[in-house]
C-alpha positions in Angstrom: -113.2 96.4 97.8 -113.4 94.8 94.5 -110.3 92.6 94.7 -108.3 94.7 92.3 -104.8 95.9 93.3 -104.6 99.5 94.7 -102.3 100.7 92.0 -104.8 99.7 89.4 -107.7 101.3 91.1 -105.8 104.5 91.6 -105.3 105.1 87.8 -107.3 108.0 86.5 -108.1 108.9 82.9 -105.6 111.8 83.0 -102.8 109.7 84.4 -103.5 107.0 81.8 -103.4 109.6 79.0 -100.1 110.9 80.4 -98.5 107.4 80.4 -99.7 106.8 76.8 -98.3 110.2 75.8 -95.0 109.4 77.5 -94.7 106.0 75.8 -95.5 107.6 72.4 -93.0 110.3 72.9 -90.3 107.8 73.9 -91.2 105.6 70.9 -91.0 108.6 68.5 -87.7 109.7 70.0 -86.2 106.2 69.6 -87.7 106.0 66.1 -86.1 109.4 65.2 -82.7 108.5 66.7 -82.5 105.1 65.0 -83.5 106.5 61.5 -80.0 107.0 60.2 -79.1 103.5 61.4 -82.1 102.0 59.7 -81.1 103.9 56.5 -77.5 102.6 56.7 -78.8 99.1 57.4 -81.0 99.2 54.4 -78.2 100.5 52.2 -75.9 97.8 53.6 -78.6 95.2 52.8 -78.9 96.5 49.2 -75.1 96.4 48.8 -75.0 92.8 50.0 -77.9 91.9 47.7 -76.0 93.5 44.8 -72.8 91.8 45.7 -74.3 88.3 46.2 -77.0 88.5 43.5 -80.6 87.7 43.7 -82.0 84.3 42.7 -84.8 84.2 40.1 -88.4 83.9 41.1 -91.6 83.6 39.1 -91.8 86.7 36.9 -88.4 88.0 37.7 -85.0 86.7 36.3 -82.1 86.0 38.5 -79.6 88.9 38.9 -76.0 87.7 39.1 -73.7 89.0 41.9 -70.6 91.0 41.5 -68.1 88.0 41.6 -70.1 86.2 38.9 -70.2 89.3 36.7 -66.4 89.8 37.1 -65.8 86.3 36.1 -68.0 86.8 33.0 -66.1 90.0 32.2 -62.7 88.3 32.5 -63.7 85.4 30.2 -65.1 87.9 27.7 -61.9 89.9 28.0 -59.8 86.8 27.1 -62.0 86.2 24.1 -61.9 89.8 23.0 -58.1 89.9 23.4 -57.8 86.9 21.0 -60.2 88.6 18.5 -58.2 91.9 18.7 -55.0 90.1 18.1 -56.4 88.5 14.9 -57.7 91.9 13.8 -54.4 93.5 14.5 -52.6 90.8 12.5 -54.9 91.6 9.5 -54.1 95.4 9.8 -50.4 95.0 9.0 -48.8 93.9 5.7 -47.3 90.4 5.8 -46.7 87.8 3.1 -49.7 88.9 1.0 -52.5 87.2 2.9 -53.6 90.0 5.2 -56.5 92.3 4.7 -54.0 95.2 4.6 -52.1 93.5 1.7 -55.5 93.1 -0.2 -56.3 96.8 0.4 -52.8 97.9 -0.8 -53.3 95.7 -4.0 -56.7 97.2 -4.6 -55.3 100.7 -4.2 -52.5 99.9 -6.7 -55.0 98.4 -9.2 -57.2 101.5 -8.9 -54.2 103.7 -9.5 -53.4 101.7 -12.7 -56.9 102.1 -13.9 -56.9 105.8 -13.1 -53.7 106.3 -15.1 -55.2 104.4 -18.1 -58.4 106.5 -18.0 -56.4 109.7 -17.7 -54.3 108.6 -20.7 -57.4 107.8 -22.8 -59.3 111.0 -21.9 -57.9 112.6 -25.1 -59.7 109.9 -27.2 -63.1 110.9 -25.9 -63.7 113.9 -28.2 -62.7 111.8 -31.2 -65.1 109.0 -30.1 -67.8 111.5 -29.5 -67.3 112.9 -33.1 -67.5 109.3 -34.5 -70.8 108.7 -32.6 -72.2 112.0 -33.9 -71.2 111.0 -37.5 -72.9 107.6 -37.1 -76.0 109.2 -35.6 -76.1 111.7 -38.6 -75.7 108.7 -41.0 -78.5 106.8 -39.4 -80.8 109.8 -39.8 -80.0 110.2 -43.5 -81.9 107.8 -45.8 -79.7 108.4 -48.8 -76.5 107.6 -46.7 -78.2 104.4 -45.4 -79.0 103.2 -49.0 -75.4 103.9 -50.1 -74.1 102.0 -47.1 -76.4 99.1 -47.8 -75.3 98.8 -51.4 -71.6 99.0 -50.4 -72.2 96.2 -47.9 -73.9 94.1 -50.7 -70.8 94.5 -52.9 -68.4 93.3 -50.2 -67.5 89.6 -49.9 -68.6 87.9 -46.7 -65.8 87.8 -44.2 -64.5 84.3 -43.3 -65.1 84.8 -39.6 -68.7 86.0 -39.9 -71.1 83.0 -39.7 -73.8 82.5 -42.3 -77.3 83.4 -41.1 -79.3 80.4 -40.0 -82.4 79.3 -41.8 -85.2 77.1 -40.6 -85.4 75.5 -37.2 -81.8 74.2 -36.8 
């Protein structure tokens, strides 16, 4: 004999292939059975990673975890609440210093101007006729000469300054 154990020398190629096939089948069966558990394990691992956050590494920023994000949200909510209270205060009339008071005053002033414009709308045709008359006068050389001679005869008004001469 060759000194090898009998069980080893009794192995044939067919029995070796059978054993390999049996182990492969058992491995495939175990792999298929554990697939849902591996998926659940991966999902649980991802959840824990999201909950705890991921530290930064070269080329990738750190991702904060859920508790850190909630703390940030709470501090932002406090800041936003204060801002909203200040805005709300400005939206209601008070002693005249709020934005609402300023808007109400602007609306009142616009109403006054609107009423004045509406009251003077009747003057527009008369003013348009005056402008048309002045335009006609400026286009008529005889009327311009008459106007110039009339102005020459008038005494200079006391509130009209004398024209400057020289480099004063």
